[in-house]
Every structure is written in C-alpha cells, then in structure tokens.
C-alpha positions, -999 to 999 in steps of 0.1 A, spaced: 51 -76 551 46 -77 589 36 -43 602 32 -34 639 9 -5 645 10 9 680 -18 33 689 -34 47 720 -65 55 699 -86 25 688 -121 11 689 -144 15 708 -132 51 708 -149 73 682 -128 100 666 -110 108 634 -77 91 644 -95 58 651 -114 61 618 -81 68 600 -63 38 615 -92 14 610 -94 23 573 -56 22 570 -54 -13 585 -82 -25 562 -64 -12 531 -31 -27 542 -46 -61 549 -64 -61 516 -30 -56 500 -18 -87 516 1 -73 546 -1 -87 581 -9 -59 606 -7 -63 643 -25 -35 661 -13 -30 696 -40 -9 713 -53 -1 748 -78 -30 747 -49 -54 752 -38 -38 785 -51 -27 819 -64 8 814 -75 39 832 -98 68 819 -79 97 804 -83 127 828 -109 150 814 -118 128 785 -146 103 793 -147 74 769 -109 74 762 -90 48 781 -52 47 784 -29 18 790 -13 16 825 25 10 825 24 -10 792 61 -14 786 68 -50 795 36 -63 779 41 -43 748 76 -57 744 62 -92 747 37 -85 719 64 -71 696 88 -99 704 62 -125 695 52 -107 663 87 -99 651 75 -71 627 94 -60 596 82 -25 601 70 -5 632 47 25 632 39 45 663 7 63 657 1 83 689 20 101 717 2 84 746 14 57 771 16 31 743 34 55 720 60 63 746 65 27 755 70 17 719 94 46 713 115 34 743 114 -2 731 126 7 697 154 29 709 166 4 735 168 -24 708 182 -4 679 150 -6 658 139 20 633 103 32 633 79 58 619 54 81 637 25 103 628 13 137 640 -25 133 640 -36 158 667 -24 192 679 -23 181 715 -2 211 726 -32 233 716 -55 210 736 -33 211 766 -31 249 763 -69 252 761 -77 227 788 -48 233 813 -32 265 802 1 247 795 22 270 773 23 259 736 61 260 737 62 234 764 38 211 746 57 213 713 90 208 730 77 176 745 63 164 712 95 174 693 114 152 717 89 123 712 92 124 674 130 132 672 141 96 667 114 88 642 126 79 607 95 96 593 68 117 609 36 115 588 16 147 587 -18 150 570 -17 186 558 10 208 543 1 236 566 7 215 597 39 202 581 52 237 576 43 247 612 61 216 626 91 224 604 93 259 618 91 245 653 121 223 647 106 189 638 126 168 614 120 139 590 85 152 581 64 133 555 34 148 537 5 123 541 -33 125 535 -65 108 545 -96 95 527 -133 89 529 -157 59 525 -177 72 495 -200 42 497 -210 45 533 -214 83 529 -234 82 497 -243 112 476 -277 128 481 -285 155 455 -310 170 479 -312 167 517 -327 134 525 -354 133 552 -343 115 584 -369 107 611 -350 122 641 -346 155 621 -381 157 606 -399 190 613 -367 209 619 -367 244 605 -343 247 575 -316 253 568 -302 226 591 -266 233 602 -247 203 615 -217 198 637 -201 163 641 -172 157 665 -161 154 701 -177 181 723 -143 191 736 -119 220 741 -101 218 707 -132 218 686 -141 255 692 -177 243 691 -191 273 709 -183 295 678 -209 274 660 -234 274 689 -233 312 691 -239 318 654 -269 340 647 -280 320 616 -315 310 605 -328 275 608 -318 247 631 -285 237 646 -277 200 652 -248 185 672 -237 149 669 -211 138 695 -202 136 731 -173 149 752 -161 167 783 -179 200 775 -212 184 766 -231 187 799 -223 224 804 -230 233 767 -263 214 767 -274 234 797 -263 267 782 -277 261 747 -310 242 752 -322 253 718 -296 232 700 -307 197 689 -282 173 706 -282 138 690 -253 123 710 -230 96 697 -244 77 667 -235 45 648 -217 54 616 -246 41 594 -270 65 611 -244 93 611 -243 90 573 -280 96 572 -276 127 594 -250 141 571 -273 135 541 -302 153 559 -283 185 566 -281 216 545 -246 227 556 -218 212 578 -202 237 601 -165 231 611 -156 257 637 -122 242 648 -91 263 643 -66 236 654 -75 204 635 -46 187 616 -71 175 590 -109 171 598 -123 138 584 -158 148 592 -156 175 565 -149 148 539 -178 126 552 -202 155 550 -190 165 515 -192 129 502 -229 130 512 -233 162 492 -234 185 522 -211 216 517 -188 228 545 -184 261 562 -151 267 580 -124 291 590 -94 293 565 -71 273 587 -49 241 582 -75 214 580 -101 232 559 -74 246 536 -63 211 528 -98 195 525 -115 223 507 -86 229 484 -84 267 482 -73 276 446 -71 311 430 -91 326 458 -119 300 457 -124 266 473 -142 233 464 -170 217 483 -175 245 508 -167 280 519 -141 295 542 -141 329 559 -127 345 590 -163 353 597 -179 318 603 -214 331 597 -204 345 563 -189 311 555 -222 294 564 -242 317 541 -217 312 513 -217 274 517 -255 272 515 -252 285 479 -228 257 468 -244 229 447 -243 196 465 -227 178 436 -196 201 439 -191 190 475 -193 153 464 -168 159 436 -142 174 460 -146 144 484 -138 120 455 -103 135 454 -95 117 486 -93 79 489 -81 55 516 -63 35 490 -41 65 482 -35 72 519 -25 36 525 -1 37 495 16 68 508 18 53 543 34 21 530 59 41 511 70 60 542 75 29 564 111 17 571 127 -16 579 128 -20 616 162 -36 615 187 -16 595 201 -46 576 165 -59 570 175 -94 582 175 -116 612 152 -119 642 159 -104 676 147 -111 711 148 -77 726 146 -71 763 112 -67 778 125 -40 801 115 -5 789 116 28 806 82 43 811 79 79 797 56 106 810 21 110 795 17 145 780 -14 154 800 
C-alpha cells in the first residue's frame, strides 16, 4: 500500500506530534507499506510567528501537487492544519480524492491564549478544515466528545504509544550526572515552554525538593528570568531525555489543553509516576477507573496530585505505560485510512493548480 502522509510537523521539530508521526511511519514501513512523508523540509519555509524552531512551508500548493502526482498514493492522510495541510486538502477536493485527517493539537486554545482569538472562531475554522475528511482521528475519547459537541463529523477514536525500550524501567530513580546533588524529590516537566502547556502552574507550586524543566519555547526567556531557582536543562536528545525521566521522582503535567500527552507515557515507562489535572489527556493516559487511576495521580489541586503521585510505586507507572503500543496505534490508523480514489483503481494526473488557504495563526 502506498500512503501519502502530509504534515507541517516533522523533524527536526521536537514535539509530541512529530514523535507520533515518526513512530507511525516506522510501524507502517515495518508492515511493508510504502510511506511518502511530505513535510516542510521539502519546501521553502519561514519561521512560525511566535514559535521559534517551527518552520512552515511557503505557498506549497504547486510543489505539493507535484509530489503527490509523482507518488500516486493509494491513501492520503493529512496530519496537520498548517500550510501543507490546507494545500493537501485543496488538492484532494479539486481532484475528487478522499483523505483522512487527525486532530493532534487544540490550536484554538493556543490561539486564544497567545492572541486572544475567541475559541468559537478557532473551532469554526478547524471544523471547516476537517469537514471533507473521510475520518478525523482523535487520540482521546474526551477530545472526541468535545469535537462532536462542536459539530465535527466522521470522528475516529485513535490512540498513541510509547517506546518501552528507549524509556526503560528504573525501579528506583537512577542517578544522572547533570542532576546529581539536587534536593529530592525531583519534580520534572518535559515539553515546549509555550502558552498551551500551562507551565507556570508547575513553576509556582510550593512543593519540597527540586524542580527541573526540559524544553524550549517562546516563553522560556521570560520564565527563566522570573524563576531562577528552577533547573532549566533545555532541549535534550531523546537518549539523554530517557535518563532524565529515570532520574526524577515525579513527572508534573500541568497542561489543561493537551489532546493526549506523550511525555506522560515516556515518564511512566521509565517508572516515574505522573501528577496532573483531571482533564482530557491525563484522563486517557492515567486511565481513571472507579475513582482511582493508574501510574499517577490527578487532582484539581496540582500540588495535592504531586504529593499523591510520590506515593505511587514505580512499577505501577510502568505497568500502565505497557498498555500503550505504537503497533496498536498503527493498526488503528491503517484501519481508518480510505482509498483515495473511490473506485480504488486507475491513476490520475491531477492539476498542479491549488488554491492557497489561510494559515490559522
């Protein structure tokens, strides 16, 4: 099977969407499929306003059409709602091709936090983007229900996974040189230092021990200045990041707007329990059942969640992480794909003329 994957998020960007797509492609190729990833690195780009390190394709329509014409995919998946996503959507509609999409990120919340754009406007734009999709893959049931209430259609319940070999289990926190001498417990945050992460809720916590932040982003400079007592480790290679997870006592996930939260699974696979608010991503990852949850603690009081998580045995966090696999995520993904041509036969040579759509920023 020839699968075209169009995404505005790809390496060298570092975020959960990129991790998801890289692992997904690896699984699909291991299963014998041919996957063409059409990403910003194939185009002229410009930096995303307000998000250093994220480059966006400039007017990619004609060049994207040439890539798709040459590859002649059996199935087309549009992973993101950026310039490449809009160009791919336009290409498919113009040429009568069916395609699937995914809702990875609550961009309307980001736009609201960063630019005060009303949520209703953001979701109206995204509803319009996903309307022609034959299947919108959504990683949590909570987000799926929210999108359904906002008028989205053709929603598909998806999931994500974790590399349990890279993020190996440590029954006790493992000493890591950059973290030696830190007063325990060590509370860790990993992710972009940006608007949607609600990181300041973590930085303000009056908890004992040491707080560590791994990541970079648009708020980093101002927060470093305001919170000099925090240990800022910056952006780390994934192999070193795995050692940081294993060295921590608790992983704090302060976001209220994540669609999933892969970093929670990575911490739990290492044996580090998670503290979070009881919102969409944590509810899916920690698996709240009968008033309890697995691998961490959730509370409307994040400090209380941290204290409760510290009492959770590390092997319980690891066991919960083992419930998630990239193989299962890829299996679901493949099952939701649709034939690009309704009859499933014949090649086409679609026009390279596509109408550029506005970028939702």
